[in-house]
N, C-alpha and C positions, 0 to 999 in steps of 0.2 A: 504494499497502500504506498503509495506516494503520501509526500509532505499536502501537497493538493487533494486529493480522497479525503485526511482525515480532514482538514479542513472544511468539506461538506457533510462529513460525516459527525462532527462535532456541533452542528449549527453557529460556527462564528463567523461566517462566508457571508448571513444575513445582518451580521448585528456590523457590520465595519461601509463605512460609505467609500466611495472613491471621491479624493478630496479635485475636486473640477477646480477648484482657483489657483493650488498648485501650480497643477496641469498646466495651467496656461501661462503661468509665470512664468514657470522653466523655456515654456517652448517660446516663449516673447524673450528670454534673454536671449535662449541658441541663435534664433532667428536675427538679432542684434549682433548678435559676438560675430556670427559668422558675416555676415552684411558690413561689420566696420573690417573685421579683417582681411579683407575681401579688400576692400576700397587700400585698405593699408595696404594692404600686400602688392595690389597693380600701382600703386601711386607711391610707393617709397622709392627714393633712390637702395640700391644692395648696398653701395658701399658704402654709405651713412655706419651703419652697426649691421653687423653680422646678426649678433645674435637677437639683435628685434627683430628681425628679419625670420631666422627660426622661428621666434617665440611668437609672431604671429601666424609664420604656416604652420605652425601646429594648432592654435585655438581656432583657424579656419579646416584642417584636415577632421579636428575634433569635431567641432559642434557640427559639421556637415554630415559625418558622419552617422553622430547621435541625431541630426534630423530625420535622416534615411533609415532608420532604424524604427524611428517612431510612428512614421507615419508612413512604415513599408506596408507592404497588407500581411495581412495574418494567415493567409493560407498554405 
């Protein structure tokens, strides 16, 4: 029996409600971070600061992946 089955058997799944406000805030922050990092990535001069460029690239990739996984079909 998996932990998912145990939640349904114990009746705890009906007592918890998803926090839609938190989901919306996290999604909005991810969209803003992805847009801002993409803008900075393509408008910055890479010779100025290689560390900052790498940091912005990592933020762009991670937020893009998170948004992809978040909105990917679950079939």
